[in-house]
Short mmCIF file of the C-alpha atoms (twelve columns), coordinates in Angstrom:
data_MODEL
# 
_entry.id   MODEL 
# 
loop_
_atom_site.group_PDB 
_atom_site.id 
_atom_site.type_symbol 
_atom_site.label_atom_id 
_atom_site.label_alt_id 
_atom_site.label_comp_id 
_atom_site.label_asym_id 
_atom_site.label_seq_id 
_atom_site.Cartn_x 
_atom_site.Cartn_y 
_atom_site.Cartn_z 
_atom_site.pdbx_PDB_model_num 
ATOM 1  C CA . PHE A 1  0.000   0.000   0.000  1 
ATOM 2  C CA . ASP A 2  1.270   3.414   -0.936 1 
ATOM 3  C CA . GLY A 3  -0.573  6.712   -0.756 1 
ATOM 4  C CA . THR A 4  -3.971  7.422   0.735  1 
ATOM 5  C CA . PHE A 5  -6.163  4.389   1.121  1 
ATOM 6  C CA . SER A 6  -9.720  5.237   2.113  1 
ATOM 7  C CA . ASP A 7  -11.874 2.341   0.864  1 
ATOM 8  C CA . PRO A 8  -11.924 -0.600  3.323  1 
ATOM 9  C CA . ASP A 9  -13.654 -2.723  0.640  1 
ATOM 10 C CA . GLY A 10 -10.318 -2.607  -1.165 1 
ATOM 11 C CA . PHE A 11 -9.050  -5.151  1.358  1 
ATOM 12 C CA . HIS A 12 -11.385 -7.876  0.029  1 
ATOM 13 C CA . PHE A 13 -8.560  -9.680  -1.795 1 
ATOM 14 C CA . ILE A 14 -6.493  -10.194 1.374  1 
ATOM 15 C CA . LYS A 15 -6.644  -13.692 2.855  1 
ATOM 16 C CA . SER A 16 -4.539  -15.814 5.200  1 
ATOM 17 C CA . GLY A 17 -0.985  -16.073 3.885  1 
ATOM 18 C CA . THR A 18 -1.079  -12.715 2.051  1 
ATOM 19 C CA . VAL A 19 2.050   -10.628 2.628  1 
ATOM 20 C CA . CYS A 20 1.355   -6.906  3.054  1 
ATOM 21 C CA . PHE A 21 3.861   -4.131  2.377  1 
ATOM 22 C CA . ILE A 22 3.014   -0.618  3.533  1 
ATOM 23 C CA . GLU A 23 5.328   2.167   2.422  1 
ATOM 24 C CA . GLY A 24 6.059   4.813   5.066  1 
ATOM 25 C CA . ALA A 25 4.100   5.156   8.322  1 
ATOM 26 C CA . ARG A 26 0.519   5.101   6.951  1 
ATOM 27 C CA . ARG A 27 -1.173  4.732   10.349 1 
ATOM 28 C CA . PRO A 28 -4.691  5.195   8.924  1 
ATOM 29 C CA . THR A 29 -4.094  2.391   6.407  1 
ATOM 30 C CA . ARG A 30 -2.741  0.044   9.087  1 
ATOM 31 C CA . ARG A 31 -5.665  0.902   11.383 1 
ATOM 32 C CA . ALA A 32 -8.257  0.271   8.633  1 
ATOM 33 C CA . LEU A 33 -6.566  -3.008  7.717  1 
ATOM 34 C CA . ASP A 34 -6.617  -4.121  11.384 1 
ATOM 35 C CA . GLU A 35 -10.342 -3.360  11.653 1 
ATOM 36 C CA . VAL A 36 -11.335 -5.115  8.420  1 
ATOM 37 C CA . LEU A 37 -9.179  -8.177  9.058  1 
ATOM 38 C CA . GLY A 38 -10.288 -8.370  12.695 1 
ATOM 39 C CA . ALA A 39 -13.925 -8.570  11.575 1 
ATOM 40 C CA . ARG A 40 -12.897 -11.580 9.443  1 
ATOM 41 C CA . GLU A 41 -10.966 -13.128 12.376 1 
ATOM 42 C CA . LEU A 42 -7.642  -12.440 10.692 1 
ATOM 43 C CA . ALA A 43 -4.698  -10.215 11.624 1 
ATOM 44 C CA . CYS A 44 -1.565  -8.893  9.955  1 
ATOM 45 C CA . HIS A 45 1.376   -8.826  12.337 1 
ATOM 46 C CA . PHE A 46 3.608   -6.070  10.986 1 
ATOM 47 C CA . GLU A 47 7.330   -5.653  11.461 1 
ATOM 48 C CA . ASN A 48 8.539   -2.042  11.276 1 
ATOM 49 C CA . TYR A 49 11.580  -1.492  9.059  1 
ATOM 50 C CA . ASN A 50 12.413  2.126   9.912  1 
ATOM 51 C CA . LEU A 51 15.533  3.553   8.405  1 
ATOM 52 C CA . GLY A 52 16.532  5.329   11.631 1 
ATOM 53 C CA . THR A 53 16.681  9.066   12.293 1 
ATOM 54 C CA . LYS A 54 18.494  12.134  11.035 1 
ATOM 55 C CA . PRO A 55 19.931  14.280  13.841 1 
ATOM 56 C CA . LEU A 56 18.955  17.464  11.963 1 
ATOM 57 C CA . ALA A 57 16.815  17.840  8.844  1 
ATOM 58 C CA . LEU A 58 15.335  20.662  6.808  1 
ATOM 59 C CA . VAL A 59 11.628  20.065  6.223  1 
ATOM 60 C CA . TRP A 60 9.027   22.165  4.435  1 
ATOM 61 C CA . ARG A 61 5.809   23.252  6.131  1 
ATOM 62 C CA . LYS A 62 2.869   25.169  4.719  1 
ATOM 63 C CA . SER A 63 1.564   28.286  6.456  1 
ATOM 64 C CA . ALA A 64 -1.952  27.636  7.794  1 
ATOM 65 C CA . THR A 65 -3.066  31.180  7.048  1 
ATOM 66 C CA . MET A 66 -1.413  31.980  3.733  1 
ATOM 67 C CA . GLY A 67 -0.634  28.515  2.357  1 
ATOM 68 C CA . ILE A 68 2.941   29.552  1.599  1 
ATOM 69 C CA . PRO A 69 5.649   26.896  2.124  1 
ATOM 70 C CA . TYR A 70 8.483   27.741  4.512  1 
ATOM 71 C CA . PRO A 71 11.573  25.812  5.692  1 
ATOM 72 C CA . LYS A 72 11.873  24.482  9.241  1 
ATOM 73 C CA . LEU A 73 14.686  22.644  11.016 1 
ATOM 74 C CA . LYS A 74 13.629  19.432  12.725 1 
ATOM 75 C CA . ARG A 75 15.700  17.430  15.223 1 
ATOM 76 C CA . ASN A 76 15.771  13.610  15.202 1 
ATOM 77 C CA . LYS A 77 13.540  13.301  12.152 1 
ATOM 78 C CA . VAL A 78 12.450  9.705   11.552 1 
ATOM 79 C CA . ILE A 79 13.476  8.411   8.135  1 
ATOM 80 C CA . LYS A 80 10.375  6.519   7.074  1 
ATOM 81 C CA . GLY A 81 10.909  2.954   6.092  1 
ATOM 82 C CA . CYS A 82 8.089   0.485   5.638  1 
ATOM 83 C CA . TRP A 83 5.899   -2.080  7.389  1 
ATOM 84 C CA . VAL A 84 5.842   -5.713  6.261  1 
ATOM 85 C CA . GLY A 85 3.608   -8.443  7.627  1 
ATOM 86 C CA . GLU A 86 1.833   -11.695 6.845  1 
ATOM 87 C CA . VAL A 87 -1.875  -12.177 7.324  1 
ATOM 88 C CA . ARG A 88 -2.864  -15.061 9.626  1 
# 
C-alpha cells in the first residue's frame, strides 16, 4: 500500500498467507486493515523497518493562514521505512 487508502472494501482480496507491504508510516491504512481483518478473524502482524533518524533535517511546512511553504529545522527526524507483515 502506498498513498492514501480510504476504501476498506479494497481489502477484500487479502486472505490468510497474504504478505502486506506498507510504504512509510501510513497509520490510517494500518488501522483500517486491522479493523477489516479483525472482523474476518484475521490479523496482519507487521514488522517495522524504519531507516533510523536524522539528527537534523530541513523540512518544508505550509503556512496555515497563507498557504505559503516555509523551511523548518527538525531534530531527530524519523526516516520513514516500511511495514511488512503476513496475514494469519
